[in-house]
matplotlib code that plots the C-alpha trace (Angstrom):
import matplotlib.pyplot as plt

x = [5.0, 2.0, 2.4, 6.0, 4.9, 2.4, 5.0, 7.5, 4.7, 3.8, 7.4, 7.8, 4.6, 3.0, 0.4, -2.5, -1.4, -0.9, -3.7, -2.5, -4.7, -4.3, -5.3, -7.0, -5.8, -8.4, -9.1, -7.3, -10.2, -10.6, -14.3, -14.8, -12.1, -13.8, -12.4, -10.5, -6.8, -4.2, -1.3, -0.8, 2.6, 3.0, 6.6, 7.7, 4.3, 2.1, 4.0, 3.2, -0.5, -2.9, -4.4, -2.7, -6.0, -7.9, -5.2, -5.3, -9.1, -9.4, -6.6, -8.2, -11.7, -10.0, -8.0, -9.3, -9.3, -5.6, -4.2, -1.0, 0.3, 4.0, 4.6, 8.0, 9.0, 12.4, 14.1, 15.4, 11.8, 10.0, 11.1, 10.3, 7.3, 5.6, 6.2, 4.5, 1.5, 1.3, 1.3, -1.5, -3.6, -3.1, -4.2, -7.3, -8.2, -8.0, -4.4, -2.1, 1.7, 2.7, 6.4, 9.2, 11.3, 14.7, 14.7, 18.0, 17.6, 13.9, 11.2, 9.4, 6.5, 4.3, 0.8, -2.1, -5.9, -7.6, -8.9, -12.7]
y = [-13.0, -11.1, -12.3, -11.1, -7.7, -7.3, -8.2, -5.6, -3.0, -3.6, -3.4, -0.1, 1.3, 1.5, -1.4, 1.1, 2.6, -0.7, -2.9, -6.2, -8.4, -11.6, -10.8, -13.3, -14.1, -11.8, -9.3, -7.2, -7.8, -4.2, -3.6, -2.2, 0.6, 2.7, 6.4, 5.7, 4.9, 7.6, 5.7, 2.4, 0.8, -1.5, -2.6, -5.3, -6.8, -5.6, -7.6, -10.7, -10.1, -11.6, -8.1, -4.7, -3.1, -4.8, -4.0, -0.2, -0.1, -1.7, 0.5, 3.6, 2.7, 2.3, 5.6, 8.9, 11.7, 13.1, 9.8, 8.5, 5.2, 4.4, 1.9, 0.3, -2.5, -4.2, -3.5, -7.1, -8.4, -5.6, -4.0, -0.5, -1.6, -3.6, -0.8, 1.7, -0.8, -0.7, 3.1, 3.0, 0.8, 3.1, 6.0, 4.2, 3.7, 7.4, 7.7, 10.3, 10.7, 13.0, 12.4, 10.1, 9.1, 7.4, 3.8, 2.0, -0.7, -0.1, 1.8, 4.1, 6.5, 8.2, 8.3, 10.4, 9.9, 13.0, 15.3, 15.4]
z = [10.7, 12.0, 15.5, 15.3, 14.0, 16.7, 19.4, 18.0, 17.7, 21.4, 22.5, 20.6, 22.1, 18.7, 19.0, 19.1, 15.7, 13.7, 12.5, 11.2, 9.1, 7.1, 3.5, 1.3, -2.2, -3.7, -0.9, 1.6, 4.0, 4.9, 4.1, 7.6, 7.2, 4.5, 4.6, 7.9, 6.9, 7.0, 5.5, 3.5, 3.1, 0.1, 0.4, -2.1, -2.3, -5.2, -7.7, -5.7, -5.9, -8.5, -9.3, -8.7, -9.8, -7.0, -4.5, -5.3, -5.5, -2.0, -0.5, -2.0, -0.5, 3.0, 2.7, 4.0, 1.5, 1.4, 2.9, 1.4, 0.1, -0.2, -3.0, -3.1, -5.4, -5.7, -9.1, -9.1, -9.3, -10.9, -14.2, -15.3, -17.5, -14.6, -12.2, -14.7, -15.0, -11.2, -11.3, -14.0, -11.7, -8.8, -11.1, -12.2, -8.5, -7.8, -6.5, -7.8, -7.6, -4.7, -4.4, -5.6, -2.5, -3.0, -1.7, -2.6, -5.1, -5.6, -7.5, -5.1, -5.2, -2.7, -3.8, -2.4, -2.5, -3.8, -1.0, -0.6]

ax = plt.figure().add_subplot(projection="3d")
ax.plot(x, y, z, "-o")
ax.set_aspect("equal")
plt.show()
């Protein structure tokens, strides 16, 4: 899947803007990205991870102050209670709600890292 994404990014002229990485079960493997990421997309993935808390903590460390994270979870797999727990984990990591975009059939929220 990552090779396919890299190929599509190259064809679209976006290869320089996209960094693909194979995460480990307990790590995003982004230690080298501290305060350098402008945007994180978490689309239908956080509910699959062993720890939402760890995900949001690692994402927050990688994000620049003011950077955004779009969290989208499918309503068919993630109930309201679970989504609210994910939002609480994001808040514990220092991310706050910036907007609530509409994504059909999904829970969605745009989160922002506090500015420095």
